[in-house]
N, C-alpha and C positions, 0 to 999 in steps of 0.2 A: 511431434516432439516440440515442446516449448522452446522459445529462442529469445535472444535479446538483440536490440539494435542500439543506435546512438542514444546516449542519455546525458543529462546534465546532473552532476552530483555536487553536494555541498561538502567541502573539505573541512577537516579539523573537528568533527563532531565526536563526542564520547557517548558510550552506552550508559543509560541510567539504570536504576534498579530493575531487576527481573528480565532484562534483555538477554536472550540466550541464542545459541546456534539454531535452534528449531524455529526461530522467528525470521530467518532469512526469507526474503520475498514476501514479507507482510507489510502492511501499512503502519507507519510510525508517525509520531508527533513529537514536538519539543516541550519539555517541561520548563518551569520558570528559571531553572539553572542552566538552560540551553543544553540539556542532556536529551538523548533520544530515548523515548519510551514507546511501548506498544500502544496503538490505538485500542481503547478499551470500551468504546460505546459506538453505536451506529451513528451518533450525532457528532463524533469527534471530527475535527478538521485535520486531515493528514498533511504532513509536510512532504512526505514521499514514501518510497518503498526501500526497505532495508536490503542492501545488495550483498553484504558479506555475512559471515557467521561468527559473531563475537561470542566469547565464552563467559562474559560477566560484566558487571558494572565497571566503568572506567576504561573499557577497551575502546580503541578507535573503531569507528563505524563508517561505512560508506552508504549514503542515502541519496538515491536518485529522485530528483524533483520533477523531472519531465523526460519523456522519451518513450522507448519501447522496451518493456521489461517483463521478466517472468514475475508471476504473482501466485500466491497460494489462493485457491478458490474455496470459499465457504461451502459451496454446493457445486454441482455440475454446471459450469457456465457455458453459454452458447455464443458463437460468433455474433457480434453486433450488440450484445448486452451492454447496457450502461452500468458502470460499477462505481462503488464507493467502499468504505470500510465496513466490516461487520463488527460485532462486539468483541472479537478476539483478534482483530487486525487483518483477517483474511479478506479477499475481495468478495463482495456480495452484489448481486444484480438488484437494481432499483429502477423504478419508473421515474422519468424525468419530472413528473408532476409532484413527486414527494418533496415537499419544501423543508423537511427536517434533516435531509441527508446531503452530504457533499458528493456530488457525482463528479469524479475526477478522471474517468477513462472509459474506454470501450474495448471489449474483447476482440482480438484479431485472430487468436487461435485458442480454441476451447480446451478445457481439461477433460479428462475422461471420467472423473468421479470427484466427490466432495474431498476437499483438502488436496486435490491434485494440482499440478502446476499448469497454469494457463499463460498466455501472452497477451498483454494489453498495451495499447497506445494511451498515454496518460499525461496529465499536466496538473500538478498540485500547486504550482506557483501562485495561481490566482484563485484557488478553490473558494467557492462560496456556495451556500445552500441555494437550491433552486427557488425561484420566485414564481409563484403561480400567476 
């Protein structure tokens, strides 16, 4: 069963458009208005993982920037997989040689199926695309 450990969260953030309860444990980013929105491309740079379940725009959100967190998997993730965001904010496994993705974590407890909850150790605070 997926679990959480110590995390560092950003206080005082608000949900932007289209953030809903089903987005809990997905990768998010900040828009120009400093609102939290879902990562929507595999090349997005995540600020962290959404920890609570907001019901709409303007709701207060908790975003973990680094630590050990639950995360929704885009596919069945395996222990040791390097992960970044998928096109819908879920965690996806990528090779470290892929220079177009932000690899921000590693799976420490796998999920049992696509869209299942896994546990990752992650750090989005200094996320950068890999350099070949």
